[in-house]
N, C-alpha and C positions, 0 to 999 in steps of 0.2 A: 197197372204197372206190369211191365214184362218181367216175369219171374226169373228169366234167364239173366237178367241184368244184375251184376254184382258190385256195381260202383255207384256211390251217391253222386248225383248231379243236381244242379239247381232246379231242373225240371221234375225230378223224382224225390227230392229230399223228404218232404212230408209223408208221402206214400211209403217210401223206403223205411222211414222211422217207425211208422205204424205197422209195417209188415214184420220188421225185426223185433220190435217191442210191442207185440200185439196185446199184451196184458194192460196196456194203458187205456184200452177201451172196455175193460172188463168191469163188471159190477162188484159190489161189496161181497156178495156171496161166492164170487168166483176167485177172489183174491185170498191170500192168507189172512186170517182174522187177527189183525194186530189190535183190534179193539179189546181183545181178551188179554192182551199183554199189560201187566200192571206196573210197568216202569215208565219213567219219563224219557229215558234215553233209548231211542230206537234208531239204529243206523241202517238205512236202506242202501244196499250196495248194488249199483248198476241194475236197478229194476224199476225205473220210473217212480222214484220216491215221491216226486211231486204229485203223482196220481194217487198213491197211497195216502198222502197227507190230505188231499182234497176229499177222498172218499170216506176216510175214517175220522176226519176233523181232528187230526193229531199233528203236533209239531214234530217233524223228524229231522234227523241229520241225514242229508241226502248226498251220497257219494256217487258220482258218475265218472266215467273215464274221460280223460283228456281228448282222446281221438273222437269219441262220440260227441262231446261238446263242440268240437271243431267241425266234424262232418255234418252233424245235424243242426248246427248253429243253435245250440241250446242256450237260452237266456239264463241269467243268474237266478231266476225264480225256480229253475229246474234242478239246481244243485247247491249244496252248502260248500263242498270241497271237491277237488278233482283227484282222481287216481291217475298217476302217470303211467300210461300203458304204451309208451312209445317204443319200448323194447320188450324182450321176452320176460324180463324181470319187472314185476309190478312194484311201483313205489307208492306206498300208502301214505296219505296225508296225516299229519298230526291233528288230533282233535282235542283241544284243551278243555279242561273241566268236565270230563265225562268219567264216570265210574261204573264199570261193569254193565255196559249197555246190552241190549238185545240186538243182535245183528241179523238182518233179513237179506237173503239172496234168493229172490224169486225169479227163476228163469234168467238168471244173470248171464250176459254174454261173456263175461270174463271166465266163466266156467265151461264154456262150450269148447268142444274138440280138444279137450285135455284128457290125458290118461289118468287113471286112478291115482298114481303117485303124484302127478302134477296137481290134480284137484285137491289132494290132501295137503300138498305144500301151500297152496293158496289159503286154505282154511287155517293151517298152522301159522301163516304170516298174519292173518287177521287176529288170531288168538294172541300172538306176540305183540301186536300193535295196540289192541283195544281191550284185551282181557274180558271178553263179553261174558255176561252171566248165562246167556243162552244164544245159540246159533240156529236159525231156521233156514233150511235150504230146500228149494223145490226146483226141479229141472226136468228136462226131457231126456229120456234114455237114448233117443236117436242121435244125440249130439255128444255122446261120450265116446272118446277115442279108445275103442277096444276091439277085440276080435269078434266078428259076427258069426264065427264058425263054431263056437263052443257055448257052454252055459255062461251067459254074460253075468249072472249073479256072482260067480266066483271072483270076478275082478273087484268086487266091493270089499273082499277080505283084505285087499291092500289099503283100503281107506281107513278101516277101523283098527285100533283105537286112536283117538286124538288125545294127547297127553292132558290130564287133569279134567277130562270131560267124559260124561257118560251119554250113551245113546238112549234117549227116552222115546224116540219114535223112528222107525225105519220102515218106509213103504216102497216096495219095488213092484210096480204094477205094469205088467207087459201088455195088458189089455188097453190101457189109456196111454202107455209109453211114458209114464211119469214116475219120478222117484221123489221121495220126501225124506229128509233127515233132520231130526231135531236133536241138538246136543245141549246138555246142561252142564255148567261148570260145577265141579266138585268143590265144596267149601274148604 
């Protein structure tokens, strides 16, 4: 696939999807270990939940975006519910009969190219909708919308704290260009 191409077409759909969501080809030890999560309610947000479900042999609630389902022609086996992302404001689907799930956002596209206040707002929306017991976030530092001229760690101070949650893990690795944040709900 020509990497300069930025639009999904019938000819590049599969390759484009694998390029954007490259973690769908990763092995168990490259993904976030949801096998260690001891709850039945795991909500995978925009991160190939179907792949996580297959690899870890766990039933997940898989949220994908409406535009991804449309552009990549995702079948119903790839998602449980759709996030309406047709405007700047995300509309989160209601998920009946869940109580304090674990929410997983592994290199989720809905977090890409957002400023720290915008990223925090997305997480606060997830908290308001689902009241998760834990939130696990992993992303690439290169796709955070912030200044490249200063110490980029300082922009994270705008992210913390999230009301009623404590940070149990924060990894900011400029060598691998990955960040990881695990938040746990206060009782």
